[in-house]
C-alpha positions, 0 to 999 in steps of 0.5 A: 735895217734903218733904226728910227724907233726905240722903245724905253720901258719905264713903267716900273715903280723903282722900289729899290730907290724908295723913298726917293722914287715915291713921287719922282720917277726913278728914271728922272733921278739925276746923275750929275746934271742930267736925269738918268733916262736922258743918258739912255735917250741920248745914246739912241739919238746918237745912233739915228733914232728919231722917235722915243716910245716910252712905255709908262704907267700912272705917275710917270708923265714927268718923263714925257714932260722932260723931253717936251718943250716948256715954253714958260720956262724958256720965256723965263730964261730968255727974259733974264738973259740966261741964254746958255740954260735956254739953249740947254732946255731947248735941246732937250725939248727938241731931242726926239719925237716922243710917243707914250703908251701905257702898261696898265699892269706890271706883267714883264718886260716882254709884255711892256715891249708888246704895248708899243707894237701898235706904233712900231709898224713893220720896221726894226726897232731898238729896246733900251732899258733905263737901268743900263747906262752906257757911257762912251762913243760910238753909241752902244746901240749903234753897234747892235744896229750895225750888226743887225744891218749886216746880218739882217737878224735881231741882235742883243747886247751881252757882256762877260760877268763873273760866273757867280753873278750870272744868276742876276741876268739873262744868259746866252749860249752861242757860237763865236762867229767873230771877235765879240759876236756870237750866233745864239743857240739858247737863252736862259733867264737868271740861271744858277751859276752851276747850270749857266751855259756861259758867263755872257750876260744879257744887257738892256740893249736890243735891236729887234724885228717885227717877226720877234713881236709876233713870236712874243705875242704868242709867248705864254706867261711864266709862273709869275704871270709875266711875259719875259722878253728872254723867253720870247727871243728863245722861241724866235730862234726856231724862225731865224737867227739871233746874234749877240755882241759886246758893245763899246763904252762903260756900263753902269747898273743904275738900278743898283744904288752903289753903281748909281753912285759910281756912275755919278762919281765917274761921270762927274770926274769927266764933266768939262765944268765940274770935273776939276773941282770935284776931283779936288773935293775927292782928294780932300775927302780921301787924302789922295787922288782917286782912281778913275 
């Protein structure tokens, strides 16, 4: 269960961030001094991932470019003696091997994952959604990989949310096997709170196996014509166990404008160069030290 490959579905239009996302992929909008997607890729790399498979669409090639070498920029920085910035951009370019595949139609998360199947082989792989930024150590996806190695089964990330908010998430029903770990009995996509089997919301981190891909390929589209990953995982329960677990770190929903701003503030406050000065700015604005 060594985790060497990770899939990053990034083909969406980012409509919730228009007009900012009209010409710039939403995933490249910065949180402090790094694009949002870089936080997610760094999490995967910290857990041992070597190859990032971006499921992209028209107009998204800038994401691939961000994780590529830019020799002209490197030469410019070297000529001007900006060696600290040179090191920074070289690290990003050398961070991970990049593969890009196209999702030509927006047909659901399950469909997006299936587009990566030809380059995944038979090995287990991770799926990380860019809207879920999880900051902290050890890496959240590493927690799932650890449990997958222990059980030999696919693992999904969950967190408890208020019952009234479960309608915004996929939801699991499961049997607790140890603190923070459940064997999944069922999965439901965006249930009404009164009908939800629990308040355990599925968060955008998965460690999956090739068997799940086969089940997903046989999963029919829903009423909207989309292939849902949650439904594919539900159908995979007939073939073997599936586990859910909580994860370390602070999670931000970067697809939500308010939480995107919260992530910017909290990450900025912890920044080694900007934190102290930014804290003073907030104190001046609010007249008292902000809570972090």
